[in-house]
N, C-alpha and C positions, 0 to 999 in steps of 0.2 A: 506599489510601482513606484515607476525610477521617476521622475518630472525635472526637464530647466527648467521649467519655468511655471507657474500657477493656470492648473487650468478648467478648476475646478469651480463650477458656483456657489455661494455662502447657498444655501437653504435657510434660512432666514423668515420666514413670513413677514411682509413687513405692510405698513397702513398706507392708504390712498396715500401718496403727497398732495402738497398743496404745493400746486406749482408757485414759484415766484415770479416775479415780474424781470423782465431782461435786465430790466437798470438795477436790482437790489438782486441779483441771483451770484450764488455766491463763487456757481461753477460756471462754466461755457458748458452748457448742454450742445452737444452735436445733433445736427438736423440731418437726414438724407436728401440727397440728390433726387429725385425720382427719375427723373429723366434717363437717369443713369442703369437702370435697372434691368436686369438681364434676367430670362428664367424666374421670375417669381412677379410677383402684381404686389404693389402697393399700398398701404392705405392711410393716409396721416388721419390721424380719430382724438389728437390735439396738439398744442404746442409741440411737444417735445416726444408727443408718443404714436405710435404707428403700429397695423397690422399686416403681419410678410405671410404670403404663402406659396412657397413654392410651386413651381410647373414644370422644372425640367434639372438635370443631371447637375446642372453647372448654375447652381442660381446666388447673385451677386448685385451689392449694392453699393454706391459709392457715398461719403460725406460731403459737406458744403466745407471748402475750405477754413480752417482754422482763421478766427477774426487775428488772435493774440498768441504769442508764442506762450508753449507750457513751461508751467512754474517746475523749475529745476525738480524739486518731490513729487510730480503728479506723474505717476509711475503706475497706477491703477486704472483702468479701463472700467467702468462703474458702471452699471445700469438697472433696471428694472424689468421683470418680464412675465409674462404666462405663456406656458407650453404644454401641453396636455402629455405629449410624445419625447418634448424636448429637442434637443437637434445636436447630430453627433459632426466631430469633424467639420467645426466652425475653422476656416483658414482667414486670415488677415494680413492685408497688402497695402505697408507703408508707403505712400507713394507724394510724389511724382520719382521715376518713373515706378510702372505698374509690371514683373517682372518676378516673379518665382521665387528670385535669390533673395527679394526684400520682403519675404513673408513669412509666417511662421502658422503651422494648423496645426490638426490634433487637438484643437479646444473642444470642449464638451459643454452642451448647455442642459443640465437634468431636468426632467419633467416635474413639471409643479400646474397645479392648475387655479393657485390663489396665487396673487402679486408677490413677486419676490426677486432677493436681492440678488442678482449675481454680478462676479469679478473678474477680470483677469490679467495677473499681474504682470506687467509689460514690459518692465527693468530694462531687463537683456537685450529686446528688440528693439527698444529706443534707443539704448547705448549705441548697437552696435549699427543700426543702420541713419541714427543724427538725426533722427526725426522727431519731428514735436514745433515745427518755426511756423509760423504766420504764412499761409495760404497751401498750409500741403493737407492733405484729404489722405483720410481710410479709405478702401474698398472693403468690406464684408461677407466673404463667401460663407451661405448659410448651408452648411453641408454638401451632400452631393445626390440627393433623390428628391424626387418631385412630393407634393402632398404634404410636407413639413410645414405648421403652421404657429407662429409666432408673433404675442402683442409685446412691443419692448416699448421703453420710453426713458425718459431724464439719460442719455447716453453722455456722459461727461468723464473726464478725466481726474482723480485726486490724488493724496499722499495715502500713505500704507500705514494700515494699524496695529495694533500688535500683534493682532491674529495672526496677520496677515506675515507680518515679520519673522513670527515663531516658524511658520507654516516655510516659507523663503530659506531660512535658515537650516531647516531639515531636508529642505530640498537641496540644498550647497552643501550640505554636508555627505547626502547622498549621490550626487554628482560625485564628490571628490573619492567617496568609495569607489564609485564605480569606474574611474577614470583608472586610478591604483590596479582594481583588480582587471582593465586592460592590459595596462605595464605590466603585471605579474605574468597575463599568460605571453606576453609578447616576450619579455626575458626569459619564460621558461622553456618557449618551441624554440629559442633563440641560441640555448643555454650549450658548455662541451662539457658535458659533466664528465668526470671519474670514471662511473661506473656504466657498465652496459647489462641490459635485457637482451640476449643476442636472441630470441628463439622462442616463443608460448605454442604449445601444437595441446589444440583442443580434442581429446581422444575420447571414446565410448561411456568412459566412466572415470578417467581423471585428467589433471589440466597438468602437463610438463613445460615447468617453468626453467628456462638456462641462462646463467646470465654470468660476468666476471666485477671483482672488485677487487682494490688494494688498501693498503694503509691500514693504523692501528686504530684499534676502537671497535663497536658494538653494531654491527651493521644486520639488519633486515632484509626480508622482502616483504613486502607492504599489497596487499590485495586493495585494489580501486574499487569500489564499485560506483557506478551512473550517476547515485546521488550522492557522492562523492566527489569533491575539488578538490584537486592535487595543490593547488597553487592556493587554497583558501586554507589547508590543514596543519595545524601545527604538530599534531599528537594523531598517528595513523590507527584506525582500531583494528586493525584486520591484518597482523604482522605473524610473521614466521623467522624466528634469531636466523640467521647465514653461521657456520659454521668454518667455511674455507671456500675458498675463490681457486678454481673454475668450479661452478656449482649446475647441479640436476634435479631438481625436484617434484614429486611426483603427488599430487596433491586432489584431493577427491571433488570430482568435478558439483557434486550436489552437496549442499550444506543447510542448514536451519538458520534462517537469518529474521528478526523480526515478527519470526511467528509462521514463516514460508519456506516453503522449500525452496532454493534460491540456486539457480543455475550460474554456475560460476563461468561461462562462456560467455556471457557479459562484464566480466570484470576486465581492469587491465591491470600490470603488474610493476612494483615499482621500488629499490631498491635504497633505502637510506641509514645514514648515522644517527647512532644513539646521542645528543647533546644535553642529555638531562632533562631538561625541561621542555625539548623541541628534536622533532624527526627531521634531517637537516636531507634534501632531498640531494641524493647523490646520480643521481639517474634519469633520465624519461622512463615515466611507463609505455607499458609495450601491450599491443591489444594480441589477441591468438593469429597467429599468423596462418594455420592452417586449422581445420574446424573437422572435426569427422560428420560424413554423411551418413546418413541412413540407409542409400537410395543411389543409381547411378540415372537420372535424366538425360533426354534427349535435349542437347541443346536447342534454344531457339535463334536461327538465322534466317535474317532477312532476306527475300526473296526478290526483294523491289526496295526500291525511297518509295513511294507512297504510302502513303497512310493515311488514317482518319481522328480524330482528335474526340474523346469525352462518349464514344459508341456506347451508345442504352438500349439499342436493340430495338428498335422500330420497326414497321411493318418494310415501309417503303427503305430504309438504312441498311437492313438487311441486302433485301436487294443492291441496294448501293455497295454492297463491298466487294458483289462480284461482277456487276455492270463497271464500277470503276478498278476494278483489279487492285482492290485494295490489301497492303501484305502486313502491313500494322495498325495496332489501334492504341489510344490508349483507355484507359477507364477509371473513373472515381471512384475511390472506395471510402467514403466518410466511413468508414465502424462504428464511432459511437452512437452512429443512427439508430443501431440496431444490437447493440453490446448491451446486455442486462447482468446485475452484481445478485441479484437474486430469480429464481424458475419462474414460471409461468406456461400458459397455455401458448401450443405448439411454439416452443422455444427448442433448440438446438445445444444440446449441452459439451463444453470441453475444460475437462480439467490441466489445471497448469500450475504447477508451485503449490500443488498437493491441494489447490483449492476448484472449484467448480466454477465455474462462469459459462453465460448463457446466452445466444442472440437469436433473434427472430426467423424464425423457420419461411413465411412469407418472402422475405426481402435476400435472404441468402441465397434461396431455391432460383430469385428474378437475378442475382448478382452468377448463378449457375446457368441460366440459360442463357445469359450475356455468355460467358467464356466460352461454353461449349459450342455457339454459334462462329466463335472464331477459331477455336482447336479445330473443327469440323472444317475449314479452310485452311489450314496453315498457315493463320495469321497469328504474328506475336505481338502480345499484350504485355502493355506496362500498365501496372496500377498504381494512381496515384492516390498515396495513403495520406486522407485528411482527417485533422481532430478537430469535430466541431465545438464552438464556445457551450460552457453548459448552460447556459440559456436553450440552446438548440438539441440538445439530448434528449432524449425520451425518459432516462434512468438518471434520479438525480444523483445519487452517488456516483456513476460513472463521469457524468459531466463534471462535477464540484473535483474529484481525484484528478482526471485528467484534464482540466483547463489550467494551463500556464497560473502560479501564485502570480505574478505582475500583468498576467492580460489586461490590456485595457480595451474598451467598449469601439475602438474603431476598428476593430480585427474582425474580418467576415470568419476568420477560421484563428485557432492559437496553437503557438506552440507547445506539443505534449509535454507536459509535468515529468520533468523527470529527477526530482528533487528530493523526493521521500520513499522508502521501501515500498509502501502501499503503489504510488501511483508506477513507480518501474515495473512494479509484479503486476498487474495490472495494463499496460502496454504493453507489455512482454506476452502475456495472455493471449493478445487481441491478435496481434503478429502471427506467435505461431499458430491460432486456427487459423487463421490465413493463408498460412506456410505449412500445415498438414491439409488442407483442403484443395489446393491450388497448386500446388507441386507435389504431385503424383504421378506415378510410372502409366495409370491405368487412364492418367486424363478425362476419371470417371465425371469431375464435376466443370471440369472446364482448365484452360492454367495459364496461371500470372507467373511470366518470362521473369520481367524486370520490376523493380517495386522504385515510383519516382516519390519520396522522398518532399510532402508537403508541396506548396505552392509560391512561386515568385519570392522566395525567401530576400531576394535584395528588396523589394517594396515589402518587407515582414511586419510593418507595423499594419495593413490592412489584410494580407493575406495570409501570413505565419506570426501573427504576435505574440508577444511577450514583453509588450510594453510599448512608452514610446523612448525615442531618441536615448536607446540602449547603444553602448559604444558595440561598433562591429567587433572586436576581439570575443565579448560576451557573449553577445547574442551564436556567434560563428561555434561558439566553445557546447551552446547546448544543441546547435542542429549536427554539432559532429557528434555530440551519443545521439543523437535520435537515428542519424545514417549508421552508427554505428553497430545498434541494438537492432535494428531490422537487420543489418547484413546478415552478423553473428546467429539471428534467430534462423534466418532463409535459408542462410548457407548451410545451415542442418540435414535440409532437403531436397537441398540444389544447389548443387557445387559449380552451376551456371551462372547463377543468379546474379545480378548488379543492380547497388542502388543508384538514381541519378538523382543530381542535385538539381533545383528547377529555379530558373532566373528567368526575369523577363528580357526585353531588348537593351537594357543598361548594360554597360562594356569598363569603361575606365573613369566617369562618371557617376554618379547618383541620378536616377530620372527626377527627383524631383527632393526638397529638403527630410529630414529624416528616413530618408533611405539610404542602400549603402550602395555602391558601384561594386559591380558583378567582379570582376577581374581582381579586385582586393581580398573578395571571399573567395577567390579562385588561389589565389595566391595563401591566404593561410590557411585551407584543404593541404593546399601541396606540402607546408609547414609542419602539417601534424600529421601527413602520411610519412614524412622523414623523420620523425623525431617520434612516434609511438608506432610504426609499422605500416607498409600500405595495404590497400585493398581494394575491390575493384569498383571503385564509381566510375560513372559517365556522366555527362552532360545532358538535360534539357532545358533547351534554352527556345524561348520563347524571340525571336527577331523581329515582331510586329514593325510596319512602318512606323518611323518617328513620329509622326501624326498619324494616328489610327482610322481616321476618317477621309485621310488623303492617302488614293490607289497609287497615286505618281512618285513609288517607292525609288524608281532610279533620282529623283529630285531629292533625295534627305542630306541636309547639309551637314546632321549631327552624326553622320556615318559616313566616315571619311577612312581612306586606304592604310591606317596606321595602327598599328599596335595598341596606342593608347587612342584610338577614335572613340568617345563619349558616349556611343551605341553605337552594338550592332545590330543590322534589318537587313532585310534582304537585297539591299544594296551592297552593303561590304559583307559580305558570308566568308572571303578569303579571308578578313582577319580571324574567325573562329578556327574556317580550317587550318593556319598558318599555325594558330597556338596551340590544338590539338596533337599535332604534327613534333609538337618538339620535343626533345627527349627528355628534358624537365617536369614537360607534362602527362608522360607517358604512365602507364602503372610498372611499378622495377624497372623507370627508364627504358623500357624496349616492347609493349604492346599499349598500340593507340586505346584510349579511352571511346567507349560510345559517344557518338555525337545525333541527339536528337532534337530537330526541329519538332518539339513537341507539343505544341499549341501556335496556332500562327495564322492570320487570314489577312486578307485584305481586301479592304470595303469598295463596294459601290454608293454614290453618292447618294441614286435615286434609280428607280428601274429606268432612268430612260436610257434610248439604246448606247450615245456617248458614254455614260457612268457607266455601264456594263460592260463597255467594250476597253474603258482602261482598267476595271476589275481584273476582268480575262489580260492585259496587259502585263498586269503586277505581276499575276502568275506568271506567266510565259518567262518573264525578264528572271522572277526568281528559281524558276524550275531550270532553265538551261546551268541556273549556277550551279542549284545541288545537284545534277548529274553532274559536271565537270570536276567537281569540287568532293576527292575522295573520303575527306578527313570526313563529312555529313552521310553518316547514315542510313538518313531518311525523314520525311517529313509528314506532321499529323496535322492536315487543314484542320484549323477552329473557325468557322463552326460549321457543322453540315447544312445548316439551313440559318436563315435569319430569325435571329431568336425574336420575336417582337417587341419586348422591352427594350432590346439596343437599339432593333431599328426605328422606334420610335424618339431615340435621340441621334439618328442619322448612321449610326452604325451596324453595317448589312455586309459582313463576313461569310456569309454563308454563301454552302456553293449553290444552294438553294433558297428561295425566296420565304418569306415568312410562310407565303401560302402552299410550299415545300414545291413549286415550278421551278424545273430545271435553271440555271441561270447558263450564259457565254460560259463563264469559266469553271460550270461544269463538263460541260461537253471537251474543253482543255484540258482536264483533268484528267477525262478520260482515253485523251489520246497519247497524252502522257507517257512515255516509256511504250510508246507502240510503232509500228511502221509505218502508222499514220501522223503522228509528231509533228514532220518538219510542215507536211501542207496546211496542218490545221491550224499551225504557228506562226504562219511566214505571214498574215497581213497585221500581227499584233505587231512586225517589225516598225512600221510606220507609224504605229501612235506612240512608239517609246525612240523615235527617231535615231535609227540604226538601220543601217545598212544589211548585217549578218551579225550571228549570233557570237561572235567573238568577243567577248563582256566580260571576264575574269582579267582581275586586275591585277598588279603587284601589291605587294604590298610593304611599306617599308616599317623599319623598326623605330 
């Protein structure tokens, strides 16, 4: 695991300490200001001891001010604790002021039923924020869920010990290696190499690679498999000597690698020059430009912009597909929840790579029924490919193999592991199974038209985790591999399929520390397409309001009409529309990429009339922008109903209540894109404070 600072607790059982009277204390023990507690209950159990139980999703409490400045070497925040379940994603704010910019997160407290020593190395944030003066305070956020219990005592700052120093040194070395890897990737993508792979064609049985090179010396064509990294390899394993330029080589598509039958459609191709002890890269690597498809499928064409996110085939939800005139849906595909490495009762078999894989029949047939409901209504479907962490997978081998090796506990889902031949083959087998079943000309089991790759990668620590504090180029390299792997498999069955990259409402700035800016990731993706060959990807953007609990999205201050806006929300969809229409961002410079607003909703603060009216007004405002902006293809509303857990925390973004009663926004959604739209929307102008729907704004660079 790569970390920028120590976050794990030392699990050394400690005897109950003798509390030293304050006048003789070696350390200044920090005390909590109990009146500052929010979303948690706190009981003082001793002079410096507390029992804390979280009661809602954002629990925090502040310390009393420091009585004296910290010593220069006091960089370790130490404490003793008991917590049966531990605490994930502790966040510490260095106050004043209290701001995300002056905080660190993704800190874990490991489970322990006995009193245990815990510590956080805070050297970097203490230096960055200049914190530690008399009178300053800490705010500690104990995770993000209700029901966490921790007993904690003797919180203090101290110097670093030898073991912690060794760990810090190792982490600093890892940071340097990560930074170097990021720089190497950026250098590779922007380099002007003398040689060039001009075309890669994946036929039914052969891979054809064409290219040119010049100069004295020995040159070779290298095959780069997904588990290899171009910039971190000095001697490439799979090489074919080139005897002349230009060249055109026909290579067998299937080869035996690491004991499995490997399909080279998953590889990319590179030219190197032999320099004795090193293969010098002289071209960019290139993926297949064309992929043989075994059939011709009718493309999924959106007949309207209205959609639903997270369709799960509930009786009333099926009726809403008709009543709301839904034209598109997203469907979650957590395939690791029903994939098995061994046979068993009631399992479907699938052969890939010379191996047999197994899928739970009951869950697959439930997916079939969901997708058949959509195909019968001519609804276009995007499947969201989700890889569960190992602990959530019913098959231990599948979980251990596909969980990314740098996964950290903060992740709800994991980035797929693409670092070994075994993991690549398993991931490819799952995607091949899904494509063969849901990309058929007879639509026997339903249809998936497009493939959304994972969830909100700009917030990757939480939603597509491959560790914390990963450099964006390194993270993006793995994400691109996952996108390409899916694309090159699915296009064998459906030449119209697109893969979508998934983003939250960030744009030119990350939403919070440890996350990425969507615009930076899109720029990196464009660079990959320029260097390694373009492919048809689209955007699955989530333009939630700046504050998810605030329905008056037109007031968002961080959503401006600049291409460098911090966020893209419903307020400034014009930014997204302008970006996707720029030639530099089009597929091969000519074809507009698809844009789905694939997960988004506006909350009602409560179920009183005014709050429900503001929610409906927020949708009316968003819809009038969506229909006016032809760069945006559709919206998939999330949630269909107010999820009880989210509603308990104040988030009510459903079209229906938690009791499935239609809210006013449901009726606006029904009227949208019908002859009754204008009359139904008319009363909401006054809520927004406008006299007409001419609300599209010009975007400046």
